[in-house]
PDB file of N, CA, C and O in Angstrom:
ATOM      1  N   MET A   1     -18.626 -31.083  -2.373  1.00  0.00           N
ATOM      2  CA  MET A   1     -17.985 -31.242  -3.654  1.00  0.00           C
ATOM      3  C   MET A   1     -17.490 -29.867  -4.112  1.00  0.00           C
ATOM      4  O   MET A   1     -18.161 -28.855  -3.912  1.00  0.00           O
ATOM      5  N   LEU A   2     -16.322 -29.851  -4.720  1.00  0.00           N
ATOM      6  CA  LEU A   2     -15.740 -28.592  -5.191  1.00  0.00           C
ATOM      7  C   LEU A   2     -16.111 -28.333  -6.651  1.00  0.00           C
ATOM      8  O   LEU A   2     -16.156 -29.245  -7.476  1.00  0.00           O
ATOM      9  N   PHE A   3     -16.374 -27.051  -6.941  1.00  0.00           N
ATOM     10  CA  PHE A   3     -16.688 -26.619  -8.300  1.00  0.00           C
ATOM     11  C   PHE A   3     -15.900 -25.363  -8.617  1.00  0.00           C
ATOM     12  O   PHE A   3     -15.698 -24.509  -7.753  1.00  0.00           O
ATOM     13  N   VAL A   4     -15.458 -25.257  -9.855  1.00  0.00           N
ATOM     14  CA  VAL A   4     -14.820 -24.047 -10.351  1.00  0.00           C
ATOM     15  C   VAL A   4     -15.836 -23.327 -11.223  1.00  0.00           C
ATOM     16  O   VAL A   4     -16.471 -23.938 -12.082  1.00  0.00           O
ATOM     17  N   LEU A   5     -15.985 -22.028 -10.999  1.00  0.00           N
ATOM     18  CA  LEU A   5     -16.821 -21.183 -11.845  1.00  0.00           C
ATOM     19  C   LEU A   5     -15.890 -20.257 -12.607  1.00  0.00           C
ATOM     20  O   LEU A   5     -15.194 -19.432 -12.014  1.00  0.00           O
ATOM     21  N   ILE A   6     -15.884 -20.400 -13.929  1.00  0.00           N
ATOM     22  CA  ILE A   6     -15.085 -19.540 -14.794  1.00  0.00           C
ATOM     23  C   ILE A   6     -16.060 -18.576 -15.465  1.00  0.00           C
ATOM     24  O   ILE A   6     -16.858 -18.966 -16.316  1.00  0.00           O
ATOM     25  N   CYS A   7     -15.977 -17.326 -15.066  1.00  0.00           N
ATOM     26  CA  CYS A   7     -16.924 -16.298 -15.502  1.00  0.00           C
ATOM     27  C   CYS A   7     -16.199 -15.336 -16.427  1.00  0.00           C
ATOM     28  O   CYS A   7     -15.270 -14.643 -16.013  1.00  0.00           O
ATOM     29  N   LYS A   8     -16.628 -15.298 -17.675  1.00  0.00           N
ATOM     30  CA  LYS A   8     -15.971 -14.446 -18.669  1.00  0.00           C
ATOM     31  C   LYS A   8     -16.799 -13.182 -18.896  1.00  0.00           C
ATOM     32  O   LYS A   8     -18.005 -13.247 -19.133  1.00  0.00           O
ATOM     33  N   ASP A   9     -16.129 -12.035 -18.819  1.00  0.00           N
ATOM     34  CA  ASP A   9     -16.792 -10.752 -19.026  1.00  0.00           C
ATOM     35  C   ASP A   9     -17.167 -10.549 -20.484  1.00  0.00           C
ATOM     36  O   ASP A   9     -16.520 -11.068 -21.394  1.00  0.00           O
ATOM     37  N   LYS A  10     -18.237  -9.774 -20.681  1.00  0.00           N
ATOM     38  CA  LYS A  10     -18.580  -9.323 -22.023  1.00  0.00           C
ATOM     39  C   LYS A  10     -17.555  -8.279 -22.431  1.00  0.00           C
ATOM     40  O   LYS A  10     -17.143  -7.464 -21.605  1.00  0.00           O
ATOM     41  N   PRO A  11     -17.142  -8.290 -23.677  1.00  0.00           N
ATOM     42  CA  PRO A  11     -16.201  -7.262 -24.123  1.00  0.00           C
ATOM     43  C   PRO A  11     -16.880  -5.897 -24.183  1.00  0.00           C
ATOM     44  O   PRO A  11     -18.103  -5.794 -24.283  1.00  0.00           O
ATOM     45  N   GLY A  12     -16.067  -4.867 -24.119  1.00  0.00           N
ATOM     46  CA  GLY A  12     -16.582  -3.511 -24.297  1.00  0.00           C
ATOM     47  C   GLY A  12     -17.111  -2.888 -23.028  1.00  0.00           C
ATOM     48  O   GLY A  12     -16.367  -2.702 -22.065  1.00  0.00           O
ATOM     49  N   GLU A  13     -18.400  -2.564 -23.021  1.00  0.00           N
ATOM     50  CA  GLU A  13     -18.992  -1.799 -21.934  1.00  0.00           C
ATOM     51  C   GLU A  13     -19.147  -2.577 -20.636  1.00  0.00           C
ATOM     52  O   GLU A  13     -19.617  -2.009 -19.650  1.00  0.00           O
ATOM     53  N   GLY A  14     -18.780  -3.823 -20.594  1.00  0.00           N
ATOM     54  CA  GLY A  14     -18.885  -4.619 -19.381  1.00  0.00           C
ATOM     55  C   GLY A  14     -18.077  -4.067 -18.216  1.00  0.00           C
ATOM     56  O   GLY A  14     -18.445  -4.267 -17.059  1.00  0.00           O
ATOM     57  N   LEU A  15     -16.984  -3.379 -18.507  1.00  0.00           N
ATOM     58  CA  LEU A  15     -16.135  -2.846 -17.444  1.00  0.00           C
ATOM     59  C   LEU A  15     -16.888  -1.835 -16.582  1.00  0.00           C
ATOM     60  O   LEU A  15     -16.779  -1.871 -15.356  1.00  0.00           O
ATOM     61  N   ALA A  16     -17.638  -0.947 -17.195  1.00  0.00           N
ATOM     62  CA  ALA A  16     -18.394   0.048 -16.431  1.00  0.00           C
ATOM     63  C   ALA A  16     -19.435  -0.627 -15.546  1.00  0.00           C
ATOM     64  O   ALA A  16     -19.625  -0.227 -14.398  1.00  0.00           O
ATOM     65  N   ARG A  17     -20.109  -1.646 -16.071  1.00  0.00           N
ATOM     66  CA  ARG A  17     -21.089  -2.387 -15.256  1.00  0.00           C
ATOM     67  C   ARG A  17     -20.392  -3.151 -14.143  1.00  0.00           C
ATOM     68  O   ARG A  17     -20.921  -3.252 -13.036  1.00  0.00           O
ATOM     69  N   ARG A  18     -19.213  -3.689 -14.424  1.00  0.00           N
ATOM     70  CA  ARG A  18     -18.453  -4.412 -13.396  1.00  0.00           C
ATOM     71  C   ARG A  18     -18.127  -3.481 -12.229  1.00  0.00           C
ATOM     72  O   ARG A  18     -18.333  -3.838 -11.069  1.00  0.00           O
ATOM     73  N   VAL A  19     -17.626  -2.304 -12.533  1.00  0.00           N
ATOM     74  CA  VAL A  19     -17.258  -1.346 -11.491  1.00  0.00           C
ATOM     75  C   VAL A  19     -18.489  -0.948 -10.672  1.00  0.00           C
ATOM     76  O   VAL A  19     -18.431  -0.901  -9.444  1.00  0.00           O
ATOM     77  N   ALA A  20     -19.593  -0.664 -11.348  1.00  0.00           N
ATOM     78  CA  ALA A  20     -20.815  -0.235 -10.661  1.00  0.00           C
ATOM     79  C   ALA A  20     -21.416  -1.333  -9.792  1.00  0.00           C
ATOM     80  O   ALA A  20     -22.031  -1.045  -8.765  1.00  0.00           O
ATOM     81  N   THR A  21     -21.243  -2.589 -10.197  1.00  0.00           N
ATOM     82  CA  THR A  21     -21.871  -3.715  -9.511  1.00  0.00           C
ATOM     83  C   THR A  21     -20.950  -4.371  -8.493  1.00  0.00           C
ATOM     84  O   THR A  21     -21.392  -5.238  -7.739  1.00  0.00           O
ATOM     85  N   ARG A  22     -19.696  -3.982  -8.454  1.00  0.00           N
ATOM     86  CA  ARG A  22     -18.717  -4.651  -7.591  1.00  0.00           C
ATOM     87  C   ARG A  22     -19.140  -4.734  -6.125  1.00  0.00           C
ATOM     88  O   ARG A  22     -18.995  -5.805  -5.536  1.00  0.00           O
ATOM     89  N   PRO A  23     -19.654  -3.670  -5.497  1.00  0.00           N
ATOM     90  CA  PRO A  23     -20.059  -3.799  -4.091  1.00  0.00           C
ATOM     91  C   PRO A  23     -21.127  -4.884  -3.872  1.00  0.00           C
ATOM     92  O   PRO A  23     -21.052  -5.633  -2.898  1.00  0.00           O
ATOM     93  N   ALA A  24     -22.103  -4.971  -4.759  1.00  0.00           N
ATOM     94  CA  ALA A  24     -23.140  -6.003  -4.637  1.00  0.00           C
ATOM     95  C   ALA A  24     -22.557  -7.391  -4.863  1.00  0.00           C
ATOM     96  O   ALA A  24     -22.947  -8.345  -4.189  1.00  0.00           O
ATOM     97  N   HIS A  25     -21.633  -7.511  -5.799  1.00  0.00           N
ATOM     98  CA  HIS A  25     -20.965  -8.792  -6.070  1.00  0.00           C
ATOM     99  C   HIS A  25     -20.190  -9.258  -4.836  1.00  0.00           C
ATOM    100  O   HIS A  25     -20.297 -10.416  -4.432  1.00  0.00           O
ATOM    101  N   LEU A  26     -19.413  -8.357  -4.243  1.00  0.00           N
ATOM    102  CA  LEU A  26     -18.626  -8.729  -3.061  1.00  0.00           C
ATOM    103  C   LEU A  26     -19.525  -9.087  -1.881  1.00  0.00           C
ATOM    104  O   LEU A  26     -19.227 -10.022  -1.138  1.00  0.00           O
ATOM    105  N   ALA A  27     -20.621  -8.355  -1.703  1.00  0.00           N
ATOM    106  CA  ALA A  27     -21.564  -8.671  -0.629  1.00  0.00           C
ATOM    107  C   ALA A  27     -22.188 -10.044  -0.854  1.00  0.00           C
ATOM    108  O   ALA A  27     -22.391 -10.799   0.097  1.00  0.00           O
ATOM    109  N   TYR A  28     -22.493 -10.369  -2.109  1.00  0.00           N
ATOM    110  CA  TYR A  28     -23.053 -11.680  -2.440  1.00  0.00           C
ATOM    111  C   TYR A  28     -22.065 -12.793  -2.081  1.00  0.00           C
ATOM    112  O   TYR A  28     -22.440 -13.783  -1.452  1.00  0.00           O
ATOM    113  N   LEU A  29     -20.816 -12.626  -2.480  1.00  0.00           N
ATOM    114  CA  LEU A  29     -19.813 -13.646  -2.158  1.00  0.00           C
ATOM    115  C   LEU A  29     -19.665 -13.803  -0.649  1.00  0.00           C
ATOM    116  O   LEU A  29     -19.558 -14.922  -0.148  1.00  0.00           O
ATOM    117  N   GLU A  30     -19.658 -12.698   0.069  1.00  0.00           N
ATOM    118  CA  GLU A  30     -19.554 -12.758   1.530  1.00  0.00           C
ATOM    119  C   GLU A  30     -20.752 -13.478   2.141  1.00  0.00           C
ATOM    120  O   GLU A  30     -20.605 -14.191   3.133  1.00  0.00           O
ATOM    121  N   SER A  31     -21.931 -13.297   1.560  1.00  0.00           N
ATOM    122  CA  SER A  31     -23.138 -13.952   2.083  1.00  0.00           C
ATOM    123  C   SER A  31     -23.095 -15.467   1.932  1.00  0.00           C
ATOM    124  O   SER A  31     -23.825 -16.184   2.615  1.00  0.00           O
ATOM    125  N   LEU A  32     -22.242 -15.952   1.037  1.00  0.00           N
ATOM    126  CA  LEU A  32     -22.126 -17.400   0.824  1.00  0.00           C
ATOM    127  C   LEU A  32     -21.263 -18.081   1.882  1.00  0.00           C
ATOM    128  O   LEU A  32     -21.207 -19.308   1.949  1.00  0.00           O
ATOM    129  N   GLY A  33     -20.595 -17.284   2.702  1.00  0.00           N
ATOM    130  CA  GLY A  33     -19.809 -17.829   3.815  1.00  0.00           C
ATOM    131  C   GLY A  33     -18.722 -18.774   3.353  1.00  0.00           C
ATOM    132  O   GLY A  33     -17.988 -18.496   2.405  1.00  0.00           O
ATOM    133  N   ASP A  34     -18.633 -19.908   4.050  1.00  0.00           N
ATOM    134  CA  ASP A  34     -17.537 -20.844   3.790  1.00  0.00           C
ATOM    135  C   ASP A  34     -17.734 -21.686   2.531  1.00  0.00           C
ATOM    136  O   ASP A  34     -16.906 -22.549   2.239  1.00  0.00           O
ATOM    137  N   LYS A  35     -18.812 -21.457   1.781  1.00  0.00           N
ATOM    138  CA  LYS A  35     -18.974 -22.137   0.489  1.00  0.00           C
ATOM    139  C   LYS A  35     -17.932 -21.643  -0.511  1.00  0.00           C
ATOM    140  O   LYS A  35     -17.522 -22.376  -1.411  1.00  0.00           O
ATOM    141  N   VAL A  36     -17.508 -20.387  -0.339  1.00  0.00           N
ATOM    142  CA  VAL A  36     -16.495 -19.815  -1.235  1.00  0.00           C
ATOM    143  C   VAL A  36     -15.124 -20.128  -0.668  1.00  0.00           C
ATOM    144  O   VAL A  36     -14.758 -19.652   0.407  1.00  0.00           O
ATOM    145  N   ARG A  37     -14.378 -20.923  -1.395  1.00  0.00           N
ATOM    146  CA  ARG A  37     -13.029 -21.301  -0.966  1.00  0.00           C
ATOM    147  C   ARG A  37     -11.975 -20.338  -1.489  1.00  0.00           C
ATOM    148  O   ARG A  37     -10.966 -20.088  -0.829  1.00  0.00           O
ATOM    149  N   CYS A  38     -12.214 -19.798  -2.683  1.00  0.00           N
ATOM    150  CA  CYS A  38     -11.265 -18.872  -3.297  1.00  0.00           C
ATOM    151  C   CYS A  38     -12.020 -18.117  -4.385  1.00  0.00           C
ATOM    152  O   CYS A  38     -12.855 -18.692  -5.083  1.00  0.00           O
ATOM    153  N   ALA A  39     -11.722 -16.827  -4.527  1.00  0.00           N
ATOM    154  CA  ALA A  39     -12.383 -16.042  -5.563  1.00  0.00           C
ATOM    155  C   ALA A  39     -11.481 -14.879  -5.948  1.00  0.00           C
ATOM    156  O   ALA A  39     -10.743 -14.343  -5.121  1.00  0.00           O
ATOM    157  N   GLY A  40     -11.554 -14.504  -7.209  1.00  0.00           N
ATOM    158  CA  GLY A  40     -10.778 -13.358  -7.653  1.00  0.00           C
ATOM    159  C   GLY A  40     -11.025 -13.058  -9.105  1.00  0.00           C
ATOM    160  O   GLY A  40     -11.615 -13.851  -9.838  1.00  0.00           O
ATOM    161  N   GLY A  41     -10.557 -11.889  -9.507  1.00  0.00           N
ATOM    162  CA  GLY A  41     -10.702 -11.463 -10.881  1.00  0.00           C
ATOM    163  C   GLY A  41      -9.621 -12.043 -11.772  1.00  0.00           C
ATOM    164  O   GLY A  41      -8.527 -12.377 -11.315  1.00  0.00           O
ATOM    165  N   MET A  42      -9.943 -12.157 -13.045  1.00  0.00           N
ATOM    166  CA  MET A  42      -8.975 -12.547 -14.060  1.00  0.00           C
ATOM    167  C   MET A  42      -8.719 -11.322 -14.924  1.00  0.00           C
ATOM    168  O   MET A  42      -9.647 -10.581 -15.249  1.00  0.00           O
ATOM    169  N   LEU A  43      -7.461 -11.108 -15.296  1.00  0.00           N
ATOM    170  CA  LEU A  43      -7.078  -9.934 -16.080  1.00  0.00           C
ATOM    171  C   LEU A  43      -6.766 -10.310 -17.520  1.00  0.00           C
ATOM    172  O   LEU A  43      -6.498 -11.470 -17.832  1.00  0.00           O
ATOM    173  N   ASN A  44      -6.805  -9.299 -18.398  1.00  0.00           N
ATOM    174  CA  ASN A  44      -6.422  -9.528 -19.783  1.00  0.00           C
ATOM    175  C   ASN A  44      -4.909  -9.768 -19.866  1.00  0.00           C
ATOM    176  O   ASN A  44      -4.213  -9.712 -18.852  1.00  0.00           O
ATOM    177  N   ASP A  45      -4.411 -10.030 -21.059  1.00  0.00           N
ATOM    178  CA  ASP A  45      -3.014 -10.436 -21.235  1.00  0.00           C
ATOM    179  C   ASP A  45      -1.999  -9.437 -20.706  1.00  0.00           C
ATOM    180  O   ASP A  45      -0.957  -9.837 -20.186  1.00  0.00           O
ATOM    181  N   ASP A  46      -2.282  -8.149 -20.826  1.00  0.00           N
ATOM    182  CA  ASP A  46      -1.322  -7.168 -20.316  1.00  0.00           C
ATOM    183  C   ASP A  46      -1.695  -6.666 -18.907  1.00  0.00           C
ATOM    184  O   ASP A  46      -1.110  -5.703 -18.411  1.00  0.00           O
ATOM    185  N   ALA A  47      -2.658  -7.319 -18.281  1.00  0.00           N
ATOM    186  CA  ALA A  47      -3.091  -7.028 -16.908  1.00  0.00           C
ATOM    187  C   ALA A  47      -3.608  -5.604 -16.738  1.00  0.00           C
ATOM    188  O   ALA A  47      -3.535  -5.037 -15.648  1.00  0.00           O
ATOM    189  N   SER A  48      -4.131  -5.028 -17.819  1.00  0.00           N
ATOM    190  CA  SER A  48      -4.593  -3.641 -17.746  1.00  0.00           C
ATOM    191  C   SER A  48      -6.066  -3.515 -17.359  1.00  0.00           C
ATOM    192  O   SER A  48      -6.494  -2.456 -16.899  1.00  0.00           O
ATOM    193  N   GLU A  49      -6.847  -4.588 -17.540  1.00  0.00           N
ATOM    194  CA  GLU A  49      -8.246  -4.535 -17.138  1.00  0.00           C
ATOM    195  C   GLU A  49      -8.792  -5.948 -16.932  1.00  0.00           C
ATOM    196  O   GLU A  49      -8.231  -6.924 -17.429  1.00  0.00           O
ATOM    197  N   PRO A  50      -9.905  -6.040 -16.184  1.00  0.00           N
ATOM    198  CA  PRO A  50     -10.478  -7.359 -15.912  1.00  0.00           C
ATOM    199  C   PRO A  50     -11.051  -8.003 -17.168  1.00  0.00           C
ATOM    200  O   PRO A  50     -11.494  -7.328 -18.096  1.00  0.00           O
ATOM    201  N   ARG A  51     -11.026  -9.330 -17.162  1.00  0.00           N
ATOM    202  CA  ARG A  51     -11.676 -10.066 -18.247  1.00  0.00           C
ATOM    203  C   ARG A  51     -12.627 -11.125 -17.725  1.00  0.00           C
ATOM    204  O   ARG A  51     -13.253 -11.847 -18.502  1.00  0.00           O
ATOM    205  N   GLY A  52     -12.736 -11.217 -16.397  1.00  0.00           N
ATOM    206  CA  GLY A  52     -13.653 -12.185 -15.819  1.00  0.00           C
ATOM    207  C   GLY A  52     -13.347 -12.445 -14.366  1.00  0.00           C
ATOM    208  O   GLY A  52     -12.567 -11.733 -13.733  1.00  0.00           O
ATOM    209  N   SER A  53     -13.981 -13.486 -13.850  1.00  0.00           N
ATOM    210  CA  SER A  53     -13.802 -13.884 -12.455  1.00  0.00           C
ATOM    211  C   SER A  53     -13.651 -15.391 -12.379  1.00  0.00           C
ATOM    212  O   SER A  53     -14.139 -16.127 -13.237  1.00  0.00           O
ATOM    213  N   LEU A  54     -12.968 -15.837 -11.335  1.00  0.00           N
ATOM    214  CA  LEU A  54     -12.804 -17.257 -11.075  1.00  0.00           C
ATOM    215  C   LEU A  54     -13.199 -17.510  -9.625  1.00  0.00           C
ATOM    216  O   LEU A  54     -12.737 -16.815  -8.719  1.00  0.00           O
ATOM    217  N   LEU A  55     -14.050 -18.500  -9.410  1.00  0.00           N
ATOM    218  CA  LEU A  55     -14.465 -18.855  -8.059  1.00  0.00           C
ATOM    219  C   LEU A  55     -14.275 -20.347  -7.856  1.00  0.00           C
ATOM    220  O   LEU A  55     -14.519 -21.147  -8.759  1.00  0.00           O
ATOM    221  N   LEU A  56     -13.843 -20.705  -6.678  1.00  0.00           N
ATOM    222  CA  LEU A  56     -13.806 -22.094  -6.245  1.00  0.00           C
ATOM    223  C   LEU A  56     -14.786 -22.189  -5.092  1.00  0.00           C
ATOM    224  O   LEU A  56     -14.609 -21.544  -4.058  1.00  0.00           O
ATOM    225  N   ILE A  57     -15.826 -23.001  -5.275  1.00  0.00           N
ATOM    226  CA  ILE A  57     -16.863 -23.118  -4.255  1.00  0.00           C
ATOM    227  C   ILE A  57     -17.031 -24.577  -3.841  1.00  0.00           C
ATOM    228  O   ILE A  57     -16.701 -25.496  -4.590  1.00  0.00           O
ATOM    229  N   GLU A  58     -17.549 -24.765  -2.638  1.00  0.00           N
ATOM    230  CA  GLU A  58     -17.865 -26.107  -2.163  1.00  0.00           C
ATOM    231  C   GLU A  58     -19.344 -26.162  -1.819  1.00  0.00           C
ATOM    232  O   GLU A  58     -19.813 -25.489  -0.901  1.00  0.00           O
ATOM    233  N   VAL A  59     -20.067 -26.978  -2.576  1.00  0.00           N
ATOM    234  CA  VAL A  59     -21.502 -27.169  -2.382  1.00  0.00           C
ATOM    235  C   VAL A  59     -21.824 -28.642  -2.597  1.00  0.00           C
ATOM    236  O   VAL A  59     -20.955 -29.429  -2.973  1.00  0.00           O
ATOM    237  N   ASP A  60     -23.075 -29.008  -2.356  1.00  0.00           N
ATOM    238  CA  ASP A  60     -23.459 -30.416  -2.414  1.00  0.00           C
ATOM    239  C   ASP A  60     -23.489 -31.020  -3.812  1.00  0.00           C
ATOM    240  O   ASP A  60     -23.140 -32.186  -3.997  1.00  0.00           O
ATOM    241  N   ASP A  61     -23.909 -30.223  -4.801  1.00  0.00           N
ATOM    242  CA  ASP A  61     -24.075 -30.805  -6.136  1.00  0.00           C
ATOM    243  C   ASP A  61     -24.020 -29.723  -7.216  1.00  0.00           C
ATOM    244  O   ASP A  61     -23.912 -28.531  -6.930  1.00  0.00           O
ATOM    245  N   LEU A  62     -24.097 -30.181  -8.462  1.00  0.00           N
ATOM    246  CA  LEU A  62     -24.000 -29.292  -9.615  1.00  0.00           C
ATOM    247  C   LEU A  62     -25.118 -28.254  -9.624  1.00  0.00           C
ATOM    248  O   LEU A  62     -24.882 -27.094  -9.963  1.00  0.00           O
ATOM    249  N   GLU A  63     -26.311 -28.652  -9.263  1.00  0.00           N
ATOM    250  CA  GLU A  63     -27.435 -27.709  -9.261  1.00  0.00           C
ATOM    251  C   GLU A  63     -27.203 -26.575  -8.276  1.00  0.00           C
ATOM    252  O   GLU A  63     -27.538 -25.428  -8.571  1.00  0.00           O
ATOM    253  N   ALA A  64     -26.641 -26.870  -7.121  1.00  0.00           N
ATOM    254  CA  ALA A  64     -26.332 -25.828  -6.137  1.00  0.00           C
ATOM    255  C   ALA A  64     -25.260 -24.884  -6.671  1.00  0.00           C
ATOM    256  O   ALA A  64     -25.329 -23.674  -6.454  1.00  0.00           O
ATOM    257  N   ALA A  65     -24.281 -25.432  -7.362  1.00  0.00           N
ATOM    258  CA  ALA A  65     -23.226 -24.596  -7.950  1.00  0.00           C
ATOM    259  C   ALA A  65     -23.800 -23.684  -9.028  1.00  0.00           C
ATOM    260  O   ALA A  65     -23.443 -22.508  -9.102  1.00  0.00           O
ATOM    261  N   LYS A  66     -24.683 -24.220  -9.862  1.00  0.00           N
ATOM    262  CA  LYS A  66     -25.312 -23.409 -10.906  1.00  0.00           C
ATOM    263  C   LYS A  66     -26.199 -22.326 -10.305  1.00  0.00           C
ATOM    264  O   LYS A  66     -26.292 -21.228 -10.854  1.00  0.00           O
ATOM    265  N   ALA A  67     -26.846 -22.620  -9.191  1.00  0.00           N
ATOM    266  CA  ALA A  67     -27.684 -21.624  -8.525  1.00  0.00           C
ATOM    267  C   ALA A  67     -26.838 -20.471  -7.992  1.00  0.00           C
ATOM    268  O   ALA A  67     -27.245 -19.312  -8.070  1.00  0.00           O
ATOM    269  N   ILE A  68     -25.672 -20.784  -7.457  1.00  0.00           N
ATOM    270  CA  ILE A  68     -24.766 -19.731  -6.986  1.00  0.00           C
ATOM    271  C   ILE A  68     -24.318 -18.872  -8.165  1.00  0.00           C
ATOM    272  O   ILE A  68     -24.293 -17.646  -8.062  1.00  0.00           O
ATOM    273  N   ALA A  69     -23.969 -19.496  -9.269  1.00  0.00           N
ATOM    274  CA  ALA A  69     -23.557 -18.750 -10.453  1.00  0.00           C
ATOM    275  C   ALA A  69     -24.683 -17.827 -10.930  1.00  0.00           C
ATOM    276  O   ALA A  69     -24.440 -16.662 -11.246  1.00  0.00           O
ATOM    277  N   ALA A  70     -25.885 -18.337 -10.981  1.00  0.00           N
ATOM    278  CA  ALA A  70     -27.033 -17.563 -11.467  1.00  0.00           C
ATOM    279  C   ALA A  70     -27.393 -16.416 -10.525  1.00  0.00           C
ATOM    280  O   ALA A  70     -27.978 -15.424 -10.960  1.00  0.00           O
ATOM    281  N   GLY A  71     -27.054 -16.537  -9.251  1.00  0.00           N
ATOM    282  CA  GLY A  71     -27.379 -15.505  -8.277  1.00  0.00           C
ATOM    283  C   GLY A  71     -26.380 -14.377  -8.190  1.00  0.00           C
ATOM    284  O   GLY A  71     -26.616 -13.399  -7.480  1.00  0.00           O
ATOM    285  N   ASP A  72     -25.272 -14.488  -8.894  1.00  0.00           N
ATOM    286  CA  ASP A  72     -24.236 -13.461  -8.810  1.00  0.00           C
ATOM    287  C   ASP A  72     -24.732 -12.149  -9.419  1.00  0.00           C
ATOM    288  O   ASP A  72     -25.211 -12.142 -10.553  1.00  0.00           O
ATOM    289  N   PRO A  73     -24.627 -11.045  -8.687  1.00  0.00           N
ATOM    290  CA  PRO A  73     -25.050  -9.759  -9.230  1.00  0.00           C
ATOM    291  C   PRO A  73     -24.357  -9.380 -10.540  1.00  0.00           C
ATOM    292  O   PRO A  73     -24.940  -8.663 -11.353  1.00  0.00           O
ATOM    293  N   TYR A  74     -23.140  -9.839 -10.759  1.00  0.00           N
ATOM    294  CA  TYR A  74     -22.485  -9.576 -12.038  1.00  0.00           C
ATOM    295  C   TYR A  74     -23.270 -10.223 -13.187  1.00  0.00           C
ATOM    296  O   TYR A  74     -23.371  -9.640 -14.266  1.00  0.00           O
ATOM    297  N   TRP A  75     -23.818 -11.405 -12.967  1.00  0.00           N
ATOM    298  CA  TRP A  75     -24.610 -12.074 -13.993  1.00  0.00           C
ATOM    299  C   TRP A  75     -25.886 -11.269 -14.245  1.00  0.00           C
ATOM    300  O   TRP A  75     -26.263 -11.029 -15.392  1.00  0.00           O
ATOM    301  N   ALA A  76     -26.539 -10.862 -13.173  1.00  0.00           N
ATOM    302  CA  ALA A  76     -27.783 -10.092 -13.302  1.00  0.00           C
ATOM    303  C   ALA A  76     -27.545  -8.742 -13.981  1.00  0.00           C
ATOM    304  O   ALA A  76     -28.420  -8.244 -14.689  1.00  0.00           O
ATOM    305  N   ALA A  77     -26.374  -8.152 -13.772  1.00  0.00           N
ATOM    306  CA  ALA A  77     -26.051  -6.842 -14.355  1.00  0.00           C
ATOM    307  C   ALA A  77     -25.485  -6.957 -15.767  1.00  0.00           C
ATOM    308  O   ALA A  77     -25.098  -5.952 -16.364  1.00  0.00           O
ATOM    309  N   ASP A  78     -25.435  -8.173 -16.302  1.00  0.00           N
ATOM    310  CA  ASP A  78     -24.974  -8.393 -17.669  1.00  0.00           C
ATOM    311  C   ASP A  78     -23.485  -8.104 -17.840  1.00  0.00           C
ATOM    312  O   ASP A  78     -23.045  -7.703 -18.918  1.00  0.00           O
ATOM    313  N   VAL A  79     -22.711  -8.310 -16.774  1.00  0.00           N
ATOM    314  CA  VAL A  79     -21.257  -8.171 -16.849  1.00  0.00           C
ATOM    315  C   VAL A  79     -20.666  -9.404 -17.539  1.00  0.00           C
ATOM    316  O   VAL A  79     -19.779  -9.283 -18.384  1.00  0.00           O
ATOM    317  N   PHE A  80     -21.159 -10.577 -17.176  1.00  0.00           N
ATOM    318  CA  PHE A  80     -20.593 -11.814 -17.693  1.00  0.00           C
ATOM    319  C   PHE A  80     -21.220 -12.203 -19.026  1.00  0.00           C
ATOM    320  O   PHE A  80     -22.433 -12.126 -19.218  1.00  0.00           O
ATOM    321  N   GLU A  81     -20.350 -12.624 -19.935  1.00  0.00           N
ATOM    322  CA  GLU A  81     -20.786 -13.200 -21.207  1.00  0.00           C
ATOM    323  C   GLU A  81     -21.188 -14.656 -20.997  1.00  0.00           C
ATOM    324  O   GLU A  81     -22.134 -15.155 -21.608  1.00  0.00           O
ATOM    325  N   SER A  82     -20.436 -15.330 -20.109  1.00  0.00           N
ATOM    326  CA  SER A  82     -20.713 -16.751 -19.859  1.00  0.00           C
ATOM    327  C   SER A  82     -20.177 -17.135 -18.483  1.00  0.00           C
ATOM    328  O   SER A  82     -19.276 -16.493 -17.945  1.00  0.00           O
ATOM    329  N   ILE A  83     -20.754 -18.195 -17.931  1.00  0.00           N
ATOM    330  CA  ILE A  83     -20.249 -18.801 -16.704  1.00  0.00           C
ATOM    331  C   ILE A  83     -20.168 -20.304 -16.956  1.00  0.00           C
ATOM    332  O   ILE A  83     -21.172 -20.946 -17.262  1.00  0.00           O
ATOM    333  N   GLU A  84     -18.982 -20.849 -16.827  1.00  0.00           N
ATOM    334  CA  GLU A  84     -18.773 -22.292 -16.955  1.00  0.00           C
ATOM    335  C   GLU A  84     -18.619 -22.863 -15.556  1.00  0.00           C
ATOM    336  O   GLU A  84     -17.805 -22.385 -14.767  1.00  0.00           O
ATOM    337  N   VAL A  85     -19.407 -23.890 -15.254  1.00  0.00           N
ATOM    338  CA  VAL A  85     -19.378 -24.537 -13.939  1.00  0.00           C
ATOM    339  C   VAL A  85     -18.770 -25.919 -14.125  1.00  0.00           C
ATOM    340  O   VAL A  85     -19.310 -26.752 -14.852  1.00  0.00           O
ATOM    341  N   ILE A  86     -17.629 -26.158 -13.456  1.00  0.00           N
ATOM    342  CA  ILE A  86     -16.878 -27.401 -13.652  1.00  0.00           C
ATOM    343  C   ILE A  86     -16.678 -28.092 -12.312  1.00  0.00           C
ATOM    344  O   ILE A  86     -16.127 -27.502 -11.383  1.00  0.00           O
ATOM    345  N   PRO A  87     -17.133 -29.366 -12.206  1.00  0.00           N
ATOM    346  CA  PRO A  87     -16.872 -30.114 -10.962  1.00  0.00           C
ATOM    347  C   PRO A  87     -15.393 -30.464 -10.825  1.00  0.00           C
ATOM    348  O   PRO A  87     -14.994 -31.090  -9.843  1.00  0.00           O
TER     349      PRO A  87
END
């Protein structure tokens, strides 16, 4: 089943944490293998800085999708304000 994860960054100091945590975030996504169908950053209106991330994943159920969201190093580093998981 496909799920979209819409991850919104915290305003302000989140950018510094995003930059510092990016290698761990990318390694985490790579560790998920073919579960990740598409992933990338979302930019603010003038494309000058990130405002979040979007992931398309394929897993068995909603609980598995939520577990992937909760395991993201960006979430652990307090980069994201919220993660919405949509089937």
